[in-house]
C-alpha positions in Angstrom: -3.0 37.3 -62.6 0.7 36.6 -62.8 1.0 38.4 -59.4 -2.1 36.8 -57.8 -0.6 33.1 -59.3 2.7 34.2 -57.1 0.8 34.9 -53.9 -0.8 31.6 -54.3 1.9 29.7 -54.7 3.8 31.3 -52.0 0.7 30.5 -49.7 0.6 26.8 -51.4 4.5 26.3 -50.5 4.3 28.0 -47.0 1.0 27.0 -45.7 0.2 29.4 -42.6 -1.1 27.1 -39.7 -3.2 28.3 -37.2 -3.6 27.1 -33.5 -3.9 27.4 -30.0 -1.1 26.3 -27.6 -2.4 23.8 -24.9 -3.1 25.9 -21.8 -1.9 24.4 -18.6 -4.7 24.6 -16.0 -4.5 27.0 -13.3 -6.4 27.6 -9.8 -8.5 30.3 -11.5 -9.7 27.9 -14.8 -10.2 24.9 -12.5 -12.0 26.0 -9.5 -15.2 27.9 -8.7 -15.3 31.1 -6.5 -17.2 28.6 -3.9 -14.0 26.3 -4.0 -11.9 29.3 -3.2 -14.0 30.1 0.2 -14.1 26.2 1.0 -10.5 25.4 0.7 -7.0 27.1 1.0 -4.1 25.8 -0.6 -5.8 24.9 -4.0 -2.4 25.5 -5.9 -0.9 22.6 -4.3 -3.9 20.4 -5.8 -3.7 21.4 -9.1 0.3 21.1 -9.0 -0.3 17.3 -8.2 -3.4 16.8 -10.3 -1.4 18.2 -13.8 1.5 15.8 -13.2 1.8 12.5 -14.6 2.7 10.8 -11.5 0.2 9.2 -8.7 0.0 11.1 -5.4 -1.4 10.3 -1.8 -4.1 12.4 0.0 -3.8 12.3 3.7 -7.2 13.2 5.5 -6.4 13.9 9.1 -10.2 14.7 10.1 -13.3 12.9 8.8 -14.8 15.1 5.8 -18.4 14.3 6.5 -19.6 16.1 3.2 -16.7 14.7 1.2 -15.9 17.9 0.2 -12.2 17.2 -0.9 -12.9 13.9 -2.7 -16.0 15.6 -4.4 -13.5 18.7 -5.7 -10.8 16.2 -6.9 -13.6 14.1 -8.8 -15.0 16.9 -10.4 -11.3 18.6 -11.1 -10.3 15.4 -13.0 -13.1 15.8 -15.0 -12.7 19.1 -15.8 -8.9 18.6 -16.8 -9.7 15.4 -18.5 -7.3 13.5 -16.7 -6.5 10.0 -17.1 -6.3 9.9 -13.1 -8.6 8.2 -11.0 -9.6 8.6 -7.5 -9.5 5.6 -4.9 -10.8 6.0 -1.4 -9.2 3.9 1.3 -11.4 3.1 4.5 -12.9 0.3 6.4 -16.4 -1.2 5.4 -18.7 0.5 7.5 -16.9 4.2 6.2 -17.2 3.4 2.8 -20.9 1.8 3.1 -21.9 5.4 4.7 -19.8 7.4 1.8 -21.7 5.2 -0.8 -25.2 5.6 0.6 -24.3 9.6 0.7 -24.2 9.6 -3.0 -28.1 9.4 -3.6 -28.5 10.2 -7.4 -27.3 9.0 -10.5 -25.9 12.4 -11.8 -23.6 12.6 -8.4 -22.6 9.2 -9.1 -21.6 10.1 -12.8 -20.0 13.5 -11.7 -18.1 12.0 -8.6 -16.3 9.2 -10.5 -14.4 7.6 -7.9 -13.8 3.9 -6.7 -13.5 2.5 -3.1 -10.8 0.3 -1.5 -11.7 -1.9 1.7 -8.9 -2.1 3.8 -10.4 -4.7 5.6 -9.2 -7.2 3.1 -5.9 -9.2 3.5 -3.0 -6.5 4.1 -0.8 -7.9 1.3 -3.5 -7.4 -1.3 -4.7 -4.1 -0.6 -1.0 -2.7 -0.3 -0.2 -4.3 -3.6 -3.4 -2.9 -5.0 -2.0 0.5 -3.6 1.3 0.3 -5.0 0.1 -0.6 -8.4 -2.5 2.2 -8.5 0.1 4.8 -7.6 2.5 3.5 -10.3 -0.2 4.0 -12.8 -0.5 7.7 -11.8 -3.8 7.5 -9.9 -4.7 8.9 -6.4 -5.4 7.5 -3.1 -7.4 9.4 -0.7 -6.6 7.7 2.8 -9.9 8.4 5.4 -8.5 8.9 8.9 -9.8 5.8 10.3 -8.1 3.5 7.9 -5.3 2.7 10.4 -7.8 0.9 12.7 -8.2 -2.0 10.2 -5.3 -1.9 7.9 -1.9 -3.5 9.0 0.8 -3.3 6.2 3.2 -6.1 6.8 5.9 -3.8 5.4 7.0 -2.5 9.0 8.3 -4.7 12.0 6.0 -5.8 14.7 7.1 -3.3 17.2 6.6 -0.5 15.0 3.3 1.5 16.0 0.8 1.9 13.1 -0.6 5.5 13.0 -2.8 7.1 10.2 0.0 9.0 8.8 2.2 5.9 8.7 -0.4 4.3 6.3 0.3 7.3 4.0 4.2 7.4 4.4 4.5 3.7 3.6 3.0 4.0 0.3 4.7 7.4 -0.5 8.3 5.6 0.6 7.4 2.8 -1.5 6.4 4.0 -4.5 8.4 7.5 -4.2 5.1 9.4 -4.7 4.2 12.9 -2.8 1.7 13.1 0.0 -0.8 15.9 -0.1 -2.2 16.2 3.6 -5.3 17.9 4.5 -7.1 19.2 7.8 -9.8 21.6 8.8 -8.7 25.1 9.7 -8.9 25.9 13.4 -11.7 23.4 13.6 -14.0 25.3 10.9 -15.3 24.3 8.0 -12.6 25.2 5.5 -10.1 22.8 4.5 -6.3 23.4 4.2 -4.4 21.5 1.6 -0.7 21.9 2.6 2.1 21.8 0.3 2.9 18.4 -1.3 5.3 16.4 0.8 8.1 14.6 -1.1 9.6 11.4 0.0 12.9 12.1 -1.5 13.7 14.6 1.1 14.3 11.9 3.9 17.1 9.6 4.6 18.0 6.5 6.2 16.7 2.9 6.0 12.8 2.5 5.0 11.5 2.3 8.5 13.4 5.6 9.4 12.0 7.3 6.3 8.7 6.3 7.0 8.5 7.9 10.5 10.3 10.9 9.8 8.0 11.7 7.3 5.0 10.9 9.5 6.4 13.3 12.3 6.5 15.9 9.4 2.9 15.4 8.4 1.8 15.9 12.1 3.3 19.0 12.6 1.2 20.0 9.8 -1.7 19.1 11.3 -1.0 20.7 14.5 -0.2 23.9 12.5 -3.7 23.9 11.2 -5.0 24.0 15.1 -2.8 27.2 16.0 -4.4 30.5 16.3 -3.7 32.6 13.3 
């Protein structure tokens, strides 16, 4: 009994704690085989999804099936992230996207919100900046620049789609994840994150430099393999 008492006392003094360390989500644990068939560059998305910082998705081409927004929303639920996805675009585009979500189940799974860029430009800009600072995700539709004219650039500046993304990226210092269709196929390329800190000069210069970098990525997606 003495030996038993000693062992019990030792366990009491030095309890053994069993636990599993928190696993960092990986490409293999978040995505399905079908996701790997439909997307390339998923590791770039994973890196930003698991970061506490917000980021921007710059969609160069219309994603009729909302495949990338659906993937992001589903992945956020899978990793229990605090992040939320916001889709930016003109009212007509957002109405079409809303109507395409038909069932209650889809609405629950595809937990994202919409920002109509046809509102006051300053209001939209401030809303986007706040959301990015809070760590959320902005998905900017290709047709956004038609209606949203941020007032942070000079009147002479030509507003293009990527300038909407790079303007916010430089303002809030968050990365841009550009996406495009591979060789006009149905497979979506997710490029490596473009980091705002790699550009120098004044705000307008950095915005244009970053925009040119993004368009080079888009051009590379159209090149033959």
